[in-house]
N, C-alpha and C positions, 0 to 999 in steps of 0.2 A: 277603613284603614288609616286615613289621615287623622281621625279622632284619636286613635291609640298612639300614633306617632307623636301627636302634639302633647299627649300626657307625658311621654318619656322625655321630651325636649323642653318641658315647662321649667323656666328658671326659678319659679316659686317652689318647686319640688326639691329644693336642696335641703340637706340635713342641717339643722340649726347649729350643731357643734360638730366639728370634724372628728372628735373622739368617739362619737356614736357610730362612726363608720369603721372604726378599728376593731380588730379581733379582741375579745374579752381578755382582760388581764387575769393572771393567775393569782389567787388569794393565798392565804395560809394553807399549808398542807393539812388535810383532814385525815385523821386515822381512817383507814380503809373499812374497818369494822363499823365505825360510827357512820360513815357515809352510806354503807350498804343498809344499815338499820334505818336510817332516815329515808332512803329510797323505798325500802319495803313498807315503811309506815305510810308514805305518801301514796304508793301504788295500791295499798289495800284499803285506802280511805273511801268513804262514801262520796266525797267530792270528786276524786279521781274517776270513779264510776259514773258520776253525773256528767262529767265533761266528755267522757269517751265517745258517745254517739256524735258529738259535734264534728269530729274529724271527717267522718263519712259524709256528713251533710255539706261541708264546705271545701274539702280538699279538691283541687283541680279547678275551682271556680275563679274566674277573673273578676277582680274588683273594678266596678265601673265608677263609683263615687262613694263618698263618705259623708257622715253628719256627726258632729261632736257636741257633747254637753259636758257639764262638770262632773257628772257621776256615771257617764256611759257614752256609748257611741253606736253608730250603725254603719255596717258595710253593705252597700248595694252591689249586687253582682250583675254581670252582663246577661244572665239568663232570666232576669227580672225577679230573682229571689233576693232575700236579705237576711242578715243576722243582726239582732239588737243585743248589745252587751251592756250590763249595768250592775252597779253595786246593790247588794241586798244582804242584810244580816252579816256583814263583814266578809262577804264572798262575792266574787264576780259570777253573775249568772247570765244565761243566754236564752234567746227565743229566735226561731227561724220562721220564715214564711215566704209566700210568693204572691200575696195579694196586698191590699192596703194594710199598713201597720196600724194597729189599734191605738187609740189616743192614750190609754193607760201606759202602754209601752213607751210611747214618745215622752210622756211626762217623767218617766223613770230615768231618762238620760240627763235630766236637770233636776234631780230631787233635792228639795230643801233639807231633807234629813242628812245630807252629806255635805261636806265642805268642798271648797274649791282648791284643787292642788296646783294652781297656776304658779303661785309664788314659791321662791326657793324655800327649802326646809332646813331645820336645824337637826338633821338626823345624820347618822353615819351610814350612808348607803350611796350607791352610784347615782350620780346626777342630782343629788339633794341640793347642791348649791346653784342649780340652774332653774330657771322658770320652765314651766311645762305648758306649752300651747298645744293642747290635744288636737285641735283642728289642724294646725300646721303639721303635726307629726303624722296624722292620718292621711294627709294628702299624698304622702310617699307611697302608700299602698295602691293608689289608683293606677290601673293599667297593669297590675301584677296578679299572678295566680297564687292562691293560697296553696302551700304544699302540705302543711300538717298543722297540728296543734301541739304546743308544749304545755304540759299540765303541772301545776304546783299545788301547794297546800290549800290556797283559797282563791287563786286566780289562774289564768291561762293566757297564752300568747298565740297569736296567729303568726305562722312562719311562712316565709316567702323565699323565692330563689336567691341564690348567691349568699345564703346565710343571713338574710335580713329578717327582722321580726318586729311586730308591734308589741313591745315589752310593756306589760301592765303591772302596776304596783298599787296596793292599797296602803295609804299612809295617813298618820295622824296630822292634823293641821293645828295652827296656833289657837284656834277657837274651840278646840276639843272635839271636833267632828272628824270623821274619816273621809278621805277623798281618793279619787282615782287619778293616777298619773300614767300617761302613756308616752313612750318614746320609740321612735324608729331607730333600731340599732342592729349591730352585728351580733349574731348569736353563736 
């Protein structure tokens, strides 16, 4: 019990920017018809189907620790299972297991095929002007249970209690490669 208590009281587990802890801001009003069409498109995609089984495999599991790379990360759970998440073909993919992680999966979380999304970006999207330290962002998940998975067009987010999530984005970098960015934020 003291181990988990120390995770919650760890001063290094603070969110880097206070705005990540705020409720999302509302953007422009989107026509209801356009919004419903986009949701239907996402929900009928093969990627949505691909990610669907992950919820059953991780929901309710407590994150024990994490490992980060430039193109992916690992969540280790208290039941000795894990999930490896990494970029592949412009999508975020996953593998789960409960034994030793294969070396090829470990190498994918630091793939030279992908860029490093640490530096601020010149994009018009949330947090683009901030650096992204994936390792620091992931530490916020330790000691917390995964509630569900939020799925998008080419990536997904692990969702936690109190409306927090590991928000993932695939972004272009200055050197022409795509990179993974992960932020602990309010959803």
